[in-house]
PDB file with one MODEL, atoms N, CA, C and O in Angstrom:
MODEL        1
ATOM      1  N   UNK A   1       0.839  -1.183   0.000  1.00  0.00           N
ATOM      2  CA  UNK A   1       0.000   0.000   0.000  1.00  0.00           C
ATOM      3  C   UNK A   1       0.883   1.245   0.000  1.00  0.00           C
ATOM      4  O   UNK A   1       1.774   1.382   0.838  1.00  0.00           O
ATOM      5  N   UNK A   2       0.636   2.132  -0.925  1.00  0.00           N
ATOM      6  CA  UNK A   2       1.417   3.361  -1.051  1.00  0.00           C
ATOM      7  C   UNK A   2       0.966   4.382  -0.012  1.00  0.00           C
ATOM      8  O   UNK A   2      -0.226   4.619   0.181  1.00  0.00           O
ATOM      9  N   UNK A   3       1.972   4.989   0.662  1.00  0.00           N
ATOM     10  CA  UNK A   3       1.649   6.040   1.635  1.00  0.00           C
ATOM     11  C   UNK A   3       1.187   7.285   0.908  1.00  0.00           C
ATOM     12  O   UNK A   3       1.698   7.622  -0.160  1.00  0.00           O
ATOM     13  N   UNK A   4       0.228   7.956   1.489  1.00  0.00           N
ATOM     14  CA  UNK A   4      -0.280   9.205   0.931  1.00  0.00           C
ATOM     15  C   UNK A   4       0.674  10.338   1.273  1.00  0.00           C
ATOM     16  O   UNK A   4       1.103  10.463   2.420  1.00  0.00           O
ATOM     17  N   UNK A   5       1.007  11.152   0.301  1.00  0.00           N
ATOM     18  CA  UNK A   5       1.936  12.268   0.497  1.00  0.00           C
ATOM     19  C   UNK A   5       1.323  13.311   1.435  1.00  0.00           C
ATOM     20  O   UNK A   5       0.138  13.631   1.350  1.00  0.00           O
ATOM     21  N   UNK A   6       2.163  13.828   2.326  1.00  0.00           N
ATOM     22  CA  UNK A   6       1.783  14.909   3.239  1.00  0.00           C
ATOM     23  C   UNK A   6       2.791  16.034   3.049  1.00  0.00           C
ATOM     24  O   UNK A   6       3.987  15.780   2.904  1.00  0.00           O
ATOM     25  N   UNK A   7       2.320  17.262   3.049  1.00  0.00           N
ATOM     26  CA  UNK A   7       3.217  18.423   3.009  1.00  0.00           C
ATOM     27  C   UNK A   7       2.742  19.434   4.038  1.00  0.00           C
ATOM     28  O   UNK A   7       1.546  19.700   4.162  1.00  0.00           O
ATOM     29  N   UNK A   8       3.694  19.994   4.776  1.00  0.00           N
ATOM     30  CA  UNK A   8       3.408  21.029   5.760  1.00  0.00           C
ATOM     31  C   UNK A   8       4.374  22.181   5.524  1.00  0.00           C
ATOM     32  O   UNK A   8       5.537  21.962   5.185  1.00  0.00           O
ATOM     33  N   UNK A   9       3.900  23.391   5.701  1.00  0.00           N
ATOM     34  CA  UNK A   9       4.752  24.570   5.515  1.00  0.00           C
ATOM     35  C   UNK A   9       4.822  25.363   6.804  1.00  0.00           C
ATOM     36  O   UNK A   9       3.842  25.477   7.539  1.00  0.00           O
ATOM     37  N   UNK A  10       6.010  25.912   7.066  1.00  0.00           N
ATOM     38  CA  UNK A  10       6.189  26.783   8.227  1.00  0.00           C
ATOM     39  C   UNK A  10       6.856  28.074   7.774  1.00  0.00           C
ATOM     40  O   UNK A  10       7.464  28.141   6.706  1.00  0.00           O
ATOM     41  N   UNK A  11       6.728  29.081   8.601  1.00  0.00           N
ATOM     42  CA  UNK A  11       7.401  30.349   8.378  1.00  0.00           C
ATOM     43  C   UNK A  11       7.991  30.820   9.683  1.00  0.00           C
ATOM     44  O   UNK A  11       7.554  30.416  10.760  1.00  0.00           O
ATOM     45  N   UNK A  12       8.978  31.671   9.581  1.00  0.00           N
ATOM     46  CA  UNK A  12       9.610  32.195  10.786  1.00  0.00           C
ATOM     47  C   UNK A  12      10.012  33.640  10.587  1.00  0.00           C
ATOM     48  O   UNK A  12      10.575  34.014   9.559  1.00  0.00           O
ATOM     49  N   UNK A  13       9.714  34.434  11.583  1.00  0.00           N
ATOM     50  CA  UNK A  13      10.156  35.822  11.637  1.00  0.00           C
ATOM     51  C   UNK A  13      10.839  36.025  12.985  1.00  0.00           C
ATOM     52  O   UNK A  13      10.332  35.552  14.003  1.00  0.00           O
ATOM     53  N   UNK A  14      11.981  36.721  13.016  1.00  0.00           N
ATOM     54  CA  UNK A  14      12.653  36.963  14.294  1.00  0.00           C
ATOM     55  C   UNK A  14      11.770  37.675  15.320  1.00  0.00           C
ATOM     56  O   UNK A  14      12.061  37.641  16.516  1.00  0.00           O
ATOM     57  N   UNK A  15      10.702  38.314  14.863  1.00  0.00           N
ATOM     58  CA  UNK A  15       9.786  38.988  15.781  1.00  0.00           C
ATOM     59  C   UNK A  15       8.864  38.013  16.506  1.00  0.00           C
ATOM     60  O   UNK A  15       8.251  38.368  17.512  1.00  0.00           O
ATOM     61  N   UNK A  16       8.763  36.774  15.993  1.00  0.00           N
ATOM     62  CA  UNK A  16       7.894  35.759  16.601  1.00  0.00           C
ATOM     63  C   UNK A  16       8.659  34.943  17.636  1.00  0.00           C
ATOM     64  O   UNK A  16       9.868  34.755  17.498  1.00  0.00           O
ATOM     65  N   UNK A  17       7.973  34.453  18.677  1.00  0.00           N
ATOM     66  CA  UNK A  17       8.649  33.641  19.676  1.00  0.00           C
ATOM     67  C   UNK A  17       9.010  32.242  19.175  1.00  0.00           C
ATOM     68  O   UNK A  17       9.841  31.562  19.775  1.00  0.00           O
ATOM     69  N   UNK A  18       8.390  31.816  18.083  1.00  0.00           N
ATOM     70  CA  UNK A  18       8.640  30.481  17.527  1.00  0.00           C
ATOM     71  C   UNK A  18       8.190  30.484  16.064  1.00  0.00           C
ATOM     72  O   UNK A  18       7.435  31.365  15.653  1.00  0.00           O
ATOM     73  N   UNK A  19       8.648  29.509  15.279  1.00  0.00           N
ATOM     74  CA  UNK A  19       8.137  29.392  13.909  1.00  0.00           C
ATOM     75  C   UNK A  19       6.626  29.163  13.919  1.00  0.00           C
ATOM     76  O   UNK A  19       6.069  28.663  14.896  1.00  0.00           O
ATOM     77  N   UNK A  20       5.981  29.531  12.829  1.00  0.00           N
ATOM     78  CA  UNK A  20       4.529  29.433  12.701  1.00  0.00           C
ATOM     79  C   UNK A  20       4.177  28.364  11.668  1.00  0.00           C
ATOM     80  O   UNK A  20       4.772  28.293  10.593  1.00  0.00           O
ATOM     81  N   UNK A  21       3.205  27.545  12.017  1.00  0.00           N
ATOM     82  CA  UNK A  21       2.679  26.544  11.096  1.00  0.00           C
ATOM     83  C   UNK A  21       1.759  27.270  10.125  1.00  0.00           C
ATOM     84  O   UNK A  21       0.811  27.936  10.542  1.00  0.00           O
ATOM     85  N   UNK A  22       2.039  27.142   8.824  1.00  0.00           N
ATOM     86  CA  UNK A  22       1.288  27.892   7.823  1.00  0.00           C
ATOM     87  C   UNK A  22       0.167  27.085   7.178  1.00  0.00           C
ATOM     88  O   UNK A  22      -0.969  27.553   7.094  1.00  0.00           O
ATOM     89  N   UNK A  23       0.482  25.873   6.720  1.00  0.00           N
ATOM     90  CA  UNK A  23      -0.508  25.083   5.983  1.00  0.00           C
ATOM     91  C   UNK A  23      -0.047  23.633   5.927  1.00  0.00           C
ATOM     92  O   UNK A  23       1.140  23.334   6.056  1.00  0.00           O
ATOM     93  N   UNK A  24      -1.004  22.751   5.733  1.00  0.00           N
ATOM     94  CA  UNK A  24      -0.701  21.342   5.572  1.00  0.00           C
ATOM     95  C   UNK A  24      -1.720  20.740   4.620  1.00  0.00           C
ATOM     96  O   UNK A  24      -2.836  21.242   4.484  1.00  0.00           O
ATOM     97  N   UNK A  25      -1.329  19.676   3.975  1.00  0.00           N
ATOM     98  CA  UNK A  25      -2.264  18.995   3.096  1.00  0.00           C
ATOM     99  C   UNK A  25      -1.796  17.588   2.794  1.00  0.00           C
ATOM    100  O   UNK A  25      -0.623  17.253   2.959  1.00  0.00           O
ATOM    101  N   UNK A  26      -2.727  16.777   2.353  1.00  0.00           N
ATOM    102  CA  UNK A  26      -2.439  15.393   1.980  1.00  0.00           C
ATOM    103  C   UNK A  26      -2.824  15.177   0.521  1.00  0.00           C
ATOM    104  O   UNK A  26      -3.661  15.895  -0.026  1.00  0.00           O
ATOM    105  N   UNK A  27      -2.205  14.185  -0.094  1.00  0.00           N
ATOM    106  CA  UNK A  27      -2.553  13.813  -1.458  1.00  0.00           C
ATOM    107  C   UNK A  27      -2.326  14.941  -2.452  1.00  0.00           C
ATOM    108  O   UNK A  27      -1.242  15.523  -2.504  1.00  0.00           O
ATOM    109  N   UNK A  28      -3.353  15.249  -3.242  1.00  0.00           N
ATOM    110  CA  UNK A  28      -3.211  16.272  -4.285  1.00  0.00           C
ATOM    111  C   UNK A  28      -2.972  17.659  -3.686  1.00  0.00           C
ATOM    112  O   UNK A  28      -2.299  18.487  -4.300  1.00  0.00           O
ATOM    113  N   UNK A  29      -3.512  17.918  -2.504  1.00  0.00           N
ATOM    114  CA  UNK A  29      -3.249  19.211  -1.856  1.00  0.00           C
ATOM    115  C   UNK A  29      -1.772  19.313  -1.462  1.00  0.00           C
ATOM    116  O   UNK A  29      -1.169  20.378  -1.588  1.00  0.00           O
ATOM    117  N   UNK A  30      -1.196  18.220  -0.991  1.00  0.00           N
ATOM    118  CA  UNK A  30       0.231  18.197  -0.664  1.00  0.00           C
ATOM    119  C   UNK A  30       1.063  18.456  -1.917  1.00  0.00           C
ATOM    120  O   UNK A  30       2.026  19.223  -1.886  1.00  0.00           O
ATOM    121  N   UNK A  31       0.686  17.816  -3.006  1.00  0.00           N
ATOM    122  CA  UNK A  31       1.403  18.016  -4.273  1.00  0.00           C
ATOM    123  C   UNK A  31       1.336  19.489  -4.689  1.00  0.00           C
ATOM    124  O   UNK A  31       2.318  20.044  -5.184  1.00  0.00           O
ATOM    125  N   UNK A  32       0.189  20.110  -4.490  1.00  0.00           N
ATOM    126  CA  UNK A  32       0.022  21.531  -4.859  1.00  0.00           C
ATOM    127  C   UNK A  32       0.869  22.430  -3.958  1.00  0.00           C
ATOM    128  O   UNK A  32       1.480  23.382  -4.443  1.00  0.00           O
ATOM    129  N   UNK A  33       0.914  22.144  -2.659  1.00  0.00           N
ATOM    130  CA  UNK A  33       1.748  22.921  -1.728  1.00  0.00           C
ATOM    131  C   UNK A  33       3.206  22.842  -2.165  1.00  0.00           C
ATOM    132  O   UNK A  33       3.906  23.854  -2.196  1.00  0.00           O
ATOM    133  N   UNK A  34       3.658  21.644  -2.501  1.00  0.00           N
ATOM    134  CA  UNK A  34       5.043  21.450  -2.933  1.00  0.00           C
ATOM    135  C   UNK A  34       5.301  22.190  -4.245  1.00  0.00           C
ATOM    136  O   UNK A  34       6.332  22.844  -4.395  1.00  0.00           O
ATOM    137  N   UNK A  35       4.371  22.090  -5.192  1.00  0.00           N
ATOM    138  CA  UNK A  35       4.533  22.770  -6.483  1.00  0.00           C
ATOM    139  C   UNK A  35       4.615  24.284  -6.303  1.00  0.00           C
ATOM    140  O   UNK A  35       5.459  24.936  -6.918  1.00  0.00           O
ATOM    141  N   UNK A  36       3.751  24.840  -5.471  1.00  0.00           N
ATOM    142  CA  UNK A  36       3.773  26.290  -5.229  1.00  0.00           C
ATOM    143  C   UNK A  36       5.101  26.693  -4.583  1.00  0.00           C
ATOM    144  O   UNK A  36       5.689  27.710  -4.948  1.00  0.00           O
ATOM    145  N   UNK A  37       5.568  25.893  -3.625  1.00  0.00           N
ATOM    146  CA  UNK A  37       6.852  26.191  -2.985  1.00  0.00           C
ATOM    147  C   UNK A  37       7.975  26.185  -4.008  1.00  0.00           C
ATOM    148  O   UNK A  37       8.793  27.104  -4.039  1.00  0.00           O
ATOM    149  N   UNK A  38       8.019  25.163  -4.840  1.00  0.00           N
ATOM    150  CA  UNK A  38       9.080  25.072  -5.840  1.00  0.00           C
ATOM    151  C   UNK A  38       8.996  26.220  -6.845  1.00  0.00           C
ATOM    152  O   UNK A  38      10.018  26.795  -7.219  1.00  0.00           O
ATOM    153  N   UNK A  39       7.787  26.552  -7.280  1.00  0.00           N
ATOM    154  CA  UNK A  39       7.607  27.669  -8.216  1.00  0.00           C
ATOM    155  C   UNK A  39       8.049  28.991  -7.602  1.00  0.00           C
ATOM    156  O   UNK A  39       8.485  29.898  -8.311  1.00  0.00           O
ATOM    157  N   UNK A  40       7.934  29.096  -6.282  1.00  0.00           N
ATOM    158  CA  UNK A  40       8.277  30.328  -5.572  1.00  0.00           C
ATOM    159  C   UNK A  40       9.722  30.339  -5.096  1.00  0.00           C
ATOM    160  O   UNK A  40      10.162  31.318  -4.493  1.00  0.00           O
ATOM    161  N   UNK A  41      10.462  29.279  -5.350  1.00  0.00           N
ATOM    162  CA  UNK A  41      11.849  29.206  -4.918  1.00  0.00           C
ATOM    163  C   UNK A  41      12.015  28.895  -3.447  1.00  0.00           C
ATOM    164  O   UNK A  41      13.062  29.184  -2.867  1.00  0.00           O
ATOM    165  N   UNK A  42      10.999  28.311  -2.833  1.00  0.00           N
ATOM    166  CA  UNK A  42      11.053  27.947  -1.418  1.00  0.00           C
ATOM    167  C   UNK A  42      11.605  26.531  -1.306  1.00  0.00           C
ATOM    168  O   UNK A  42      11.184  25.625  -2.025  1.00  0.00           O
ATOM    169  N   UNK A  43      12.548  26.362  -0.399  1.00  0.00           N
ATOM    170  CA  UNK A  43      13.180  25.060  -0.199  1.00  0.00           C
ATOM    171  C   UNK A  43      12.162  24.032   0.278  1.00  0.00           C
ATOM    172  O   UNK A  43      11.349  24.313   1.159  1.00  0.00           O
ATOM    173  N   UNK A  44      12.213  22.842  -0.308  1.00  0.00           N
ATOM    174  CA  UNK A  44      11.367  21.720   0.105  1.00  0.00           C
ATOM    175  C   UNK A  44      12.284  20.667   0.709  1.00  0.00           C
ATOM    176  O   UNK A  44      13.215  20.201   0.052  1.00  0.00           O
ATOM    177  N   UNK A  45      12.026  20.293   1.950  1.00  0.00           N
ATOM    178  CA  UNK A  45      12.841  19.333   2.685  1.00  0.00           C
ATOM    179  C   UNK A  45      11.970  18.132   3.032  1.00  0.00           C
ATOM    180  O   UNK A  45      10.845  18.294   3.505  1.00  0.00           O
ATOM    181  N   UNK A  46      12.486  16.930   2.797  1.00  0.00           N
ATOM    182  CA  UNK A  46      11.720  15.744   3.161  1.00  0.00           C
ATOM    183  C   UNK A  46      11.959  15.420   4.631  1.00  0.00           C
ATOM    184  O   UNK A  46      13.076  15.097   5.035  1.00  0.00           O
ATOM    185  N   UNK A  47      10.911  15.511   5.413  1.00  0.00           N
ATOM    186  CA  UNK A  47      10.918  15.122   6.821  1.00  0.00           C
ATOM    187  C   UNK A  47       9.525  14.599   7.121  1.00  0.00           C
ATOM    188  O   UNK A  47       8.656  15.332   7.593  1.00  0.00           O
ATOM    189  N   UNK A  48       9.329  13.323   6.839  1.00  0.00           N
ATOM    190  CA  UNK A  48       8.009  12.708   6.960  1.00  0.00           C
ATOM    191  C   UNK A  48       7.446  12.819   8.373  1.00  0.00           C
ATOM    192  O   UNK A  48       6.254  13.071   8.552  1.00  0.00           O
ATOM    193  N   UNK A  49       8.304  12.631   9.377  1.00  0.00           N
ATOM    194  CA  UNK A  49       7.828  12.662  10.758  1.00  0.00           C
ATOM    195  C   UNK A  49       7.307  14.052  11.136  1.00  0.00           C
ATOM    196  O   UNK A  49       6.230  14.178  11.719  1.00  0.00           O
ATOM    197  N   UNK A  50       8.069  15.083  10.806  1.00  0.00           N
ATOM    198  CA  UNK A  50       7.642  16.441  11.157  1.00  0.00           C
ATOM    199  C   UNK A  50       6.391  16.835  10.379  1.00  0.00           C
ATOM    200  O   UNK A  50       5.473  17.432  10.941  1.00  0.00           O
ATOM    201  N   UNK A  51       6.349  16.506   9.093  1.00  0.00           N
ATOM    202  CA  UNK A  51       5.162  16.825   8.288  1.00  0.00           C
ATOM    203  C   UNK A  51       3.924  16.158   8.876  1.00  0.00           C
ATOM    204  O   UNK A  51       2.868  16.783   8.969  1.00  0.00           O
ATOM    205  N   UNK A  52       4.046  14.894   9.274  1.00  0.00           N
ATOM    206  CA  UNK A  52       2.905  14.170   9.839  1.00  0.00           C
ATOM    207  C   UNK A  52       2.503  14.739  11.198  1.00  0.00           C
ATOM    208  O   UNK A  52       1.312  14.872  11.482  1.00  0.00           O
ATOM    209  N   UNK A  53       3.477  15.075  12.037  1.00  0.00           N
ATOM    210  CA  UNK A  53       3.163  15.647  13.353  1.00  0.00           C
ATOM    211  C   UNK A  53       2.432  16.978  13.226  1.00  0.00           C
ATOM    212  O   UNK A  53       1.441  17.220  13.913  1.00  0.00           O
ATOM    213  N   UNK A  54       2.928  17.832  12.344  1.00  0.00           N
ATOM    214  CA  UNK A  54       2.281  19.132  12.167  1.00  0.00           C
ATOM    215  C   UNK A  54       0.882  18.969  11.590  1.00  0.00           C
ATOM    216  O   UNK A  54      -0.048  19.659  12.006  1.00  0.00           O
ATOM    217  N   UNK A  55       0.732  18.067  10.641  1.00  0.00           N
ATOM    218  CA  UNK A  55      -0.578  17.824  10.050  1.00  0.00           C
ATOM    219  C   UNK A  55      -1.568  17.336  11.105  1.00  0.00           C
ATOM    220  O   UNK A  55      -2.745  17.695  11.077  1.00  0.00           O
ATOM    221  N   UNK A  56      -1.088  16.526  12.020  1.00  0.00           N
ATOM    222  CA  UNK A  56      -1.961  15.919  13.033  1.00  0.00           C
ATOM    223  C   UNK A  56      -2.273  16.862  14.199  1.00  0.00           C
ATOM    224  O   UNK A  56      -3.408  16.906  14.673  1.00  0.00           O
ATOM    225  N   UNK A  57      -1.265  17.620  14.662  1.00  0.00           N
ATOM    226  CA  UNK A  57      -1.411  18.332  15.930  1.00  0.00           C
ATOM    227  C   UNK A  57      -1.451  19.856  15.857  1.00  0.00           C
ATOM    228  O   UNK A  57      -1.722  20.505  16.867  1.00  0.00           O
ATOM    229  N   UNK A  58      -1.192  20.433  14.711  1.00  0.00           N
ATOM    230  CA  UNK A  58      -1.161  21.898  14.631  1.00  0.00           C
ATOM    231  C   UNK A  58      -2.244  22.402  13.687  1.00  0.00           C
ATOM    232  O   UNK A  58      -2.690  21.696  12.783  1.00  0.00           O
ATOM    233  N   UNK A  59      -2.649  23.634  13.921  1.00  0.00           N
ATOM    234  CA  UNK A  59      -3.610  24.316  13.053  1.00  0.00           C
ATOM    235  C   UNK A  59      -2.897  25.499  12.406  1.00  0.00           C
ATOM    236  O   UNK A  59      -2.030  26.113  13.029  1.00  0.00           O
ATOM    237  N   UNK A  60      -3.254  25.826  11.159  1.00  0.00           N
ATOM    238  CA  UNK A  60      -2.620  26.985  10.530  1.00  0.00           C
ATOM    239  C   UNK A  60      -2.709  28.225  11.428  1.00  0.00           C
ATOM    240  O   UNK A  60      -3.761  28.542  11.983  1.00  0.00           O
ATOM    241  N   UNK A  61      -1.585  28.902  11.550  1.00  0.00           N
ATOM    242  CA  UNK A  61      -1.504  30.084  12.403  1.00  0.00           C
ATOM    243  C   UNK A  61      -0.930  29.791  13.776  1.00  0.00           C
ATOM    244  O   UNK A  61      -0.516  30.713  14.480  1.00  0.00           O
ATOM    245  N   UNK A  62      -0.896  28.510  14.175  1.00  0.00           N
ATOM    246  CA  UNK A  62      -0.313  28.130  15.465  1.00  0.00           C
ATOM    247  C   UNK A  62       1.204  28.252  15.420  1.00  0.00           C
ATOM    248  O   UNK A  62       1.824  28.084  14.371  1.00  0.00           O
ATOM    249  N   UNK A  63       1.793  28.550  16.584  1.00  0.00           N
ATOM    250  CA  UNK A  63       3.240  28.420  16.701  1.00  0.00           C
ATOM    251  C   UNK A  63       3.566  26.933  16.722  1.00  0.00           C
ATOM    252  O   UNK A  63       2.767  26.118  17.183  1.00  0.00           O
ATOM    253  N   UNK A  64       4.747  26.588  16.218  1.00  0.00           N
ATOM    254  CA  UNK A  64       5.177  25.199  16.229  1.00  0.00           C
ATOM    255  C   UNK A  64       5.252  24.747  17.691  1.00  0.00           C
ATOM    256  O   UNK A  64       5.806  25.462  18.526  1.00  0.00           O
ATOM    257  N   UNK A  65       4.698  23.561  18.013  1.00  0.00           N
ATOM    258  CA  UNK A  65       4.740  23.081  19.404  1.00  0.00           C
ATOM    259  C   UNK A  65       6.184  22.900  19.881  1.00  0.00           C
ATOM    260  O   UNK A  65       7.047  22.513  19.092  1.00  0.00           O
ATOM    261  N   UNK A  66       6.455  23.173  21.152  1.00  0.00           N
ATOM    262  CA  UNK A  66       7.825  23.064  21.676  1.00  0.00           C
ATOM    263  C   UNK A  66       8.470  21.708  21.421  1.00  0.00           C
ATOM    264  O   UNK A  66       9.680  21.638  21.209  1.00  0.00           O
ATOM    265  N   UNK A  67       7.703  20.645  21.435  1.00  0.00           N
ATOM    266  CA  UNK A  67       8.285  19.321  21.219  1.00  0.00           C
ATOM    267  C   UNK A  67       8.686  19.094  19.771  1.00  0.00           C
ATOM    268  O   UNK A  67       9.245  18.044  19.457  1.00  0.00           O
ATOM    269  N   UNK A  68       8.421  20.041  18.878  1.00  0.00           N
ATOM    270  CA  UNK A  68       8.869  19.975  17.477  1.00  0.00           C
ATOM    271  C   UNK A  68       9.984  20.979  17.187  1.00  0.00           C
ATOM    272  O   UNK A  68      10.477  21.044  16.061  1.00  0.00           O
ATOM    273  N   UNK A  69      10.382  21.757  18.182  1.00  0.00           N
ATOM    274  CA  UNK A  69      11.351  22.824  17.949  1.00  0.00           C
ATOM    275  C   UNK A  69      12.692  22.310  17.441  1.00  0.00           C
ATOM    276  O   UNK A  69      13.267  22.895  16.523  1.00  0.00           O
ATOM    277  N   UNK A  70      13.200  21.228  18.022  1.00  0.00           N
ATOM    278  CA  UNK A  70      14.526  20.745  17.620  1.00  0.00           C
ATOM    279  C   UNK A  70      14.539  20.355  16.140  1.00  0.00           C
ATOM    280  O   UNK A  70      15.434  20.761  15.399  1.00  0.00           O
ATOM    281  N   UNK A  71      13.556  19.575  15.713  1.00  0.00           N
ATOM    282  CA  UNK A  71      13.475  19.164  14.305  1.00  0.00           C
ATOM    283  C   UNK A  71      13.263  20.383  13.411  1.00  0.00           C
ATOM    284  O   UNK A  71      13.872  20.493  12.347  1.00  0.00           O
ATOM    285  N   UNK A  72      12.405  21.289  13.846  1.00  0.00           N
ATOM    286  CA  UNK A  72      12.127  22.497  13.068  1.00  0.00           C
ATOM    287  C   UNK A  72      13.377  23.368  12.952  1.00  0.00           C
ATOM    288  O   UNK A  72      13.666  23.892  11.876  1.00  0.00           O
ATOM    289  N   UNK A  73      14.113  23.525  14.037  1.00  0.00           N
ATOM    290  CA  UNK A  73      15.323  24.356  14.033  1.00  0.00           C
ATOM    291  C   UNK A  73      16.364  23.791  13.072  1.00  0.00           C
ATOM    292  O   UNK A  73      17.006  24.548  12.343  1.00  0.00           O
ATOM    293  N   UNK A  74      16.539  22.477  13.063  1.00  0.00           N
ATOM    294  CA  UNK A  74      17.514  21.868  12.155  1.00  0.00           C
ATOM    295  C   UNK A  74      17.132  22.124  10.701  1.00  0.00           C
ATOM    296  O   UNK A  74      17.984  22.439   9.870  1.00  0.00           O
ATOM    297  N   UNK A  75      15.860  21.987  10.410  1.00  0.00           N
ATOM    298  CA  UNK A  75      15.415  22.187   9.030  1.00  0.00           C
ATOM    299  C   UNK A  75      15.491  23.654   8.646  1.00  0.00           C
ATOM    300  O   UNK A  75      15.944  23.974   7.547  1.00  0.00           O
ATOM    301  N   UNK A  76      15.059  24.554   9.522  1.00  0.00           N
ATOM    302  CA  UNK A  76      15.152  25.985   9.210  1.00  0.00           C
ATOM    303  C   UNK A  76      16.600  26.419   9.030  1.00  0.00           C
ATOM    304  O   UNK A  76      16.892  27.243   8.164  1.00  0.00           O
ATOM    305  N   UNK A  77      17.509  25.879   9.833  1.00  0.00           N
ATOM    306  CA  UNK A  77      18.928  26.215   9.676  1.00  0.00           C
ATOM    307  C   UNK A  77      19.415  25.775   8.305  1.00  0.00           C
ATOM    308  O   UNK A  77      20.145  26.510   7.640  1.00  0.00           O
ATOM    309  N   UNK A  78      19.018  24.583   7.880  1.00  0.00           N
ATOM    310  CA  UNK A  78      19.388  24.094   6.554  1.00  0.00           C
ATOM    311  C   UNK A  78      18.801  24.986   5.464  1.00  0.00           C
ATOM    312  O   UNK A  78      19.495  25.364   4.521  1.00  0.00           O
ATOM    313  N   UNK A  79      17.526  25.316   5.599  1.00  0.00           N
ATOM    314  CA  UNK A  79      16.858  26.149   4.593  1.00  0.00           C
ATOM    315  C   UNK A  79      17.522  27.516   4.511  1.00  0.00           C
ATOM    316  O   UNK A  79      17.799  28.000   3.414  1.00  0.00           O
ATOM    317  N   UNK A  80      17.782  28.147   5.657  1.00  0.00           N
ATOM    318  CA  UNK A  80      18.389  29.478   5.647  1.00  0.00           C
ATOM    319  C   UNK A  80      19.810  29.442   5.084  1.00  0.00           C
ATOM    320  O   UNK A  80      20.224  30.369   4.389  1.00  0.00           O
ATOM    321  N   UNK A  81      20.553  28.385   5.379  1.00  0.00           N
ATOM    322  CA  UNK A  81      21.910  28.253   4.844  1.00  0.00           C
ATOM    323  C   UNK A  81      21.864  28.060   3.330  1.00  0.00           C
ATOM    324  O   UNK A  81      22.668  28.632   2.595  1.00  0.00           O
ATOM    325  N   UNK A  82      20.924  27.257   2.881  1.00  0.00           N
ATOM    326  CA  UNK A  82      20.791  26.968   1.460  1.00  0.00           C
ATOM    327  C   UNK A  82      20.332  28.185   0.683  1.00  0.00           C
ATOM    328  O   UNK A  82      20.851  28.471  -0.396  1.00  0.00           O
ATOM    329  N   UNK A  83      19.361  28.904   1.225  1.00  0.00           N
ATOM    330  CA  UNK A  83      18.770  30.021   0.503  1.00  0.00           C
ATOM    331  C   UNK A  83      19.293  31.373   0.955  1.00  0.00           C
ATOM    332  O   UNK A  83      18.943  32.394   0.363  1.00  0.00           O
ATOM    333  N   UNK A  84      20.113  31.405   1.977  1.00  0.00           N
ATOM    334  CA  UNK A  84      20.715  32.618   2.527  1.00  0.00           C
ATOM    335  C   UNK A  84      19.740  33.530   3.257  1.00  0.00           C
ATOM    336  O   UNK A  84      20.104  34.082   4.295  1.00  0.00           O
ATOM    337  N   UNK A  85      18.516  33.714   2.764  1.00  0.00           N
ATOM    338  CA  UNK A  85      17.613  34.664   3.409  1.00  0.00           C
ATOM    339  C   UNK A  85      16.243  34.090   3.719  1.00  0.00           C
ATOM    340  O   UNK A  85      15.504  34.686   4.503  1.00  0.00           O
ATOM    341  N   UNK A  86      15.877  32.968   3.141  1.00  0.00           N
ATOM    342  CA  UNK A  86      14.530  32.452   3.321  1.00  0.00           C
ATOM    343  C   UNK A  86      14.287  31.969   4.738  1.00  0.00           C
ATOM    344  O   UNK A  86      15.161  31.361   5.356  1.00  0.00           O
ATOM    345  N   UNK A  87      13.123  32.234   5.237  1.00  0.00           N
ATOM    346  CA  UNK A  87      12.734  31.754   6.554  1.00  0.00           C
ATOM    347  C   UNK A  87      11.413  30.985   6.449  1.00  0.00           C
ATOM    348  O   UNK A  87      10.613  30.954   7.384  1.00  0.00           O
ATOM    349  N   UNK A  88      11.213  30.371   5.287  1.00  0.00           N
ATOM    350  CA  UNK A  88      10.018  29.572   5.054  1.00  0.00           C
ATOM    351  C   UNK A  88      10.454  28.250   4.479  1.00  0.00           C
ATOM    352  O   UNK A  88      11.378  28.194   3.668  1.00  0.00           O
ATOM    353  N   UNK A  89       9.793  27.180   4.892  1.00  0.00           N
ATOM    354  CA  UNK A  89      10.115  25.877   4.355  1.00  0.00           C
ATOM    355  C   UNK A  89       8.880  25.008   4.236  1.00  0.00           C
ATOM    356  O   UNK A  89       7.875  25.228   4.911  1.00  0.00           O
ATOM    357  N   UNK A  90       8.973  24.033   3.377  1.00  0.00           N
ATOM    358  CA  UNK A  90       7.919  23.053   3.200  1.00  0.00           C
ATOM    359  C   UNK A  90       8.497  21.691   3.514  1.00  0.00           C
ATOM    360  O   UNK A  90       9.578  21.348   3.037  1.00  0.00           O
ATOM    361  N   UNK A  91       7.788  20.914   4.310  1.00  0.00           N
ATOM    362  CA  UNK A  91       8.224  19.582   4.693  1.00  0.00           C
ATOM    363  C   UNK A  91       7.276  18.581   4.081  1.00  0.00           C
ATOM    364  O   UNK A  91       6.062  18.783   4.093  1.00  0.00           O
ATOM    365  N   UNK A  92       7.812  17.511   3.549  1.00  0.00           N
ATOM    366  CA  UNK A  92       6.951  16.531   2.901  1.00  0.00           C
ATOM    367  C   UNK A  92       7.414  15.121   3.202  1.00  0.00           C
ATOM    368  O   UNK A  92       8.503  14.899   3.733  1.00  0.00           O
ATOM    369  N   UNK A  93       6.557  14.172   2.849  1.00  0.00           N
ATOM    370  CA  UNK A  93       6.909  12.769   2.969  1.00  0.00           C
ATOM    371  C   UNK A  93       7.479  12.296   1.664  1.00  0.00           C
ATOM    372  O   UNK A  93       7.847  11.128   1.539  1.00  0.00           O
TER     373      UNK A  93
ENDMDL
END
């Protein structure tokens, strides 16, 4: 059985106390989130566990839960290093 694709997006501003969960989707919606990110030059990182956790436990507009901070920080550091200025990322399965 093929796993259904999940994509979650986060954003971060230094003015915020934590990164913000922006959107999540499964299946064709996940594919669309990824396509929009790629078209916009936003880094897409595969992290199935984080994408699934955010999809399950967070609502758009929520700050990332503290128990996801370590995984989120590692990915944001990678995204910012790769893109130099971006503070937005998309996580997918």
